[in-house]
C-alpha positions as CSV (number, residue, x, y, z in Angstrom):
1,M,-9.6,-23.5,-26.4
2,T,-6.6,-22.7,-24.1
3,G,-7.0,-19.1,-24.3
4,S,-10.8,-19.4,-23.6
5,T,-10.3,-21.6,-20.8
6,R,-7.6,-19.2,-19.3
7,T,-10.1,-16.2,-19.4
8,R,-12.6,-18.2,-17.4
9,S,-10.1,-19.1,-14.9
10,D,-9.3,-15.4,-14.6
11,V,-12.7,-14.4,-14.1
12,K,-13.4,-16.9,-11.5
13,R,-10.0,-16.0,-9.5
14,E,-11.2,-12.3,-9.8
15,A,-14.7,-13.3,-8.4
16,I,-12.9,-15.1,-5.5
17,I,-10.6,-12.1,-4.9
18,Q,-13.7,-9.8,-4.6
19,A,-15.8,-12.1,-2.6
20,A,-12.9,-12.1,0.1
21,T,-12.6,-8.5,-0.2
22,Q,-16.1,-8.2,0.9
23,A,-16.2,-11.1,3.3
24,F,-13.0,-10.2,5.3
25,Q,-14.3,-6.8,5.7
26,E,-17.7,-8.0,6.9
27,Y,-17.1,-11.1,8.9
28,G,-13.1,-11.1,9.3
29,V,-10.8,-13.6,8.0
30,N,-11.3,-16.1,10.9
31,G,-15.1,-15.7,10.4
32,T,-14.9,-16.5,6.8
33,S,-15.3,-20.3,5.7
34,M,-13.9,-21.2,2.1
35,D,-17.5,-22.3,1.6
36,K,-18.4,-18.6,2.2
37,L,-16.0,-17.4,-0.3
38,A,-17.3,-20.1,-2.7
39,E,-20.7,-19.4,-2.3
40,L,-20.2,-15.5,-2.6
41,A,-18.0,-16.1,-5.5
42,N,-20.3,-18.4,-7.2
43,V,-17.6,-21.2,-7.7
44,S,-17.0,-24.7,-6.2
45,K,-14.8,-24.8,-3.2
46,R,-12.7,-26.9,-5.2
47,T,-12.2,-23.9,-7.5
48,V,-11.4,-21.6,-4.5
49,Y,-8.6,-23.8,-3.6
50,N,-7.3,-24.3,-6.9
51,H,-6.5,-20.7,-6.6
52,F,-5.7,-19.8,-3.2
53,A,-4.8,-22.7,-0.6
54,T,-5.3,-21.0,2.3
55,K,-7.0,-17.7,3.4
56,E,-3.7,-16.6,4.5
57,D,-2.9,-16.7,0.8
58,L,-5.9,-14.4,-0.1
59,V,-5.0,-11.8,2.4
60,M,-1.4,-11.7,1.3
61,H,-3.0,-11.6,-2.3
62,L,-5.0,-8.3,-1.4
63,I,-1.8,-6.6,0.7
64,T,0.3,-7.1,-2.5
65,K,-2.4,-5.9,-4.8
66,Q,-2.6,-2.7,-2.4
67,F,1.1,-2.3,-2.6
68,E,1.2,-2.4,-6.2
69,E,-1.6,-0.1,-6.6
70,A,0.3,2.4,-4.3
71,K,3.1,2.2,-6.5
72,L,1.4,2.8,-9.7
73,S,-0.5,5.8,-7.8
74,I,2.8,7.9,-7.4
75,T,3.6,9.3,-11.0
76,V,6.2,12.0,-10.1
77,E,9.6,11.6,-11.4
78,Y,12.7,13.9,-10.3
79,D,13.1,16.9,-12.7
80,S,16.2,18.9,-12.3
81,S,14.5,21.8,-13.6
82,R,11.8,22.1,-10.8
83,D,12.2,23.2,-7.5
84,L,13.2,20.3,-5.2
85,S,10.7,21.0,-2.5
86,E,7.9,21.4,-4.9
87,Q,8.4,18.0,-6.6
88,L,9.0,16.5,-3.5
89,C,5.9,17.8,-2.1
90,E,3.9,16.6,-4.9
91,L,5.3,13.0,-4.6
92,I,4.2,12.9,-0.9
93,L,0.9,14.3,-1.4
94,Q,0.3,11.4,-4.0
95,D,1.3,9.1,-1.6
96,I,-1.2,10.7,0.9
97,E,-3.8,10.6,-1.3
98,F,-3.7,7.0,-1.9
99,T,-3.0,6.0,1.9
100,V,-6.1,7.6,2.9
101,T,-8.3,6.1,0.7
102,E,-11.2,3.8,2.6
103,S,-10.5,0.9,0.2
104,H,-6.8,0.8,1.2
105,L,-7.6,1.3,5.2
106,D,-10.1,-1.3,4.9
107,I,-7.7,-3.9,3.6
108,A,-5.1,-2.8,6.2
109,R,-7.8,-3.3,9.0
110,V,-8.1,-6.7,7.7
111,A,-4.6,-7.7,7.3
112,I,-3.8,-6.2,10.7
113,G,-6.7,-7.8,12.6
114,H,-5.9,-11.2,11.0
115,F,-2.1,-11.2,11.8
116,F,-2.2,-9.2,15.0
117,Y,-1.4,-12.1,17.3
118,E,0.8,-13.8,14.8
119,P,3.1,-11.2,13.3
120,E,5.7,-13.4,12.2
121,K,3.6,-14.8,9.4
122,L,3.3,-11.2,7.9
123,K,7.0,-10.0,8.8
124,D,8.5,-11.7,5.6
125,E,5.9,-10.9,3.2
126,V,6.1,-7.5,3.9
127,A,9.8,-7.1,4.3
128,Q,9.9,-8.4,0.4
129,L,7.5,-5.9,-0.3
130,K,9.4,-3.1,1.3
131,A,12.3,-4.2,-0.7
132,Q,11.0,-3.5,-4.0
133,E,11.8,0.1,-5.3
134,T,9.1,2.7,-5.4
135,A,8.7,5.9,-7.1
136,L,10.4,7.6,-3.7
137,H,13.3,5.4,-4.1
138,R,13.8,6.5,-7.6
139,W,13.3,10.2,-7.0
140,L,15.5,10.3,-4.1
141,K,18.5,8.4,-5.9
142,A,17.8,10.8,-8.6
143,A,18.1,14.0,-6.6
144,K,21.3,12.7,-4.7
145,A,22.7,12.0,-8.2
146,D,22.2,15.5,-9.1
147,K,23.8,16.9,-6.0
148,K,20.5,18.3,-4.5
149,I,20.3,16.2,-1.4
150,E,23.0,13.9,0.4
151,F,22.3,11.0,2.4
152,D,24.1,7.9,3.4
153,D,21.2,5.4,3.7
154,L,18.5,5.4,1.1
155,S,16.3,3.0,3.1
156,R,16.5,5.2,6.2
157,V,15.2,8.2,4.4
158,V,12.4,6.6,2.8
159,D,11.5,5.1,6.5
160,E,11.6,8.5,7.7
161,I,9.3,10.0,5.1
162,D,7.2,7.0,5.5
163,S,6.9,7.5,9.4
164,L,6.0,11.0,9.0
165,V,3.2,10.2,6.6
166,K,1.7,7.2,8.1
167,G,1.6,8.6,11.7
168,Q,-0.5,11.4,10.5
169,C,-2.3,9.8,7.7
170,F,-2.8,6.2,8.4
171,W,-2.8,5.0,11.9
172,P,-5.0,7.7,13.2
173,Q,-7.8,7.2,10.2
174,L,-7.0,3.2,10.5
175,F,-8.3,3.2,14.1
176,K,-10.8,6.0,13.5
177,I,-9.4,8.2,16.0
178,N,-9.0,11.3,13.8
179,D,-11.6,12.6,11.0
180,V,-10.9,12.2,7.2
181,L,-8.1,14.7,6.3
182,S,-9.1,17.6,4.2
183,D,-7.4,18.6,1.1
184,R,-5.7,21.5,3.1
185,D,-4.8,19.0,5.9
186,K,-3.1,16.7,3.2
187,R,-1.5,19.6,1.6
188,N,0.0,20.7,5.1
189,I,1.2,17.5,6.0
190,A,3.1,17.1,2.8
191,K,4.5,20.4,3.0
192,N,5.7,19.9,6.6
193,T,7.1,16.3,5.9
194,V,9.1,17.8,2.7
195,A,10.6,20.9,5.3
196,L,11.8,18.2,7.8
197,I,13.4,16.2,5.3
198,T,14.9,18.9,3.0
199,S,16.2,20.3,6.4
200,R,18.2,17.5,7.2
201,Y,19.1,16.3,3.7
202,A,19.4,18.9,1.1
203,V,22.4,20.6,0.0
204,A,23.0,24.0,0.9
């Protein structure tokens, strides 16, 4: 009985999350009431509150889910037998492929639109997510241990790579300033990013 109840609860929770994803994109967070979420998820309003006390909790859940999916999307691990630039390029390209997906951009628009005037509400949560180790962190540490690259501050290198990628593959697409990137564009951005990073940190 307990397992069955838990399963029904999980199904209802997922229905609420799907409803929030749809409603927040269509109406915005402020334009979506808990009543509307309950209606779309086909659950009671009390059930919505049992799973998520506030709409901000739902927004943060969506952000966290995107972060976890981004981590899973990168499968490259450091390989000392492979060319340094080649494998870093592959890793960055996987990151780009996820970054430009419409589902990721849609959730980012929801979060930024909602927290734009209250960034402090988002700051601590994002800091906690960024503190988690990613495939890029692991790759850089392994490359350093292999004496192929040298740096003093791991977080700074990660931020530099993230800035180079997001500056061309996230912000322009988020605001629909640039068209969708072609596969060639993605590869060129990845290669140029690698060239800049290795020119600074690769061991000669």
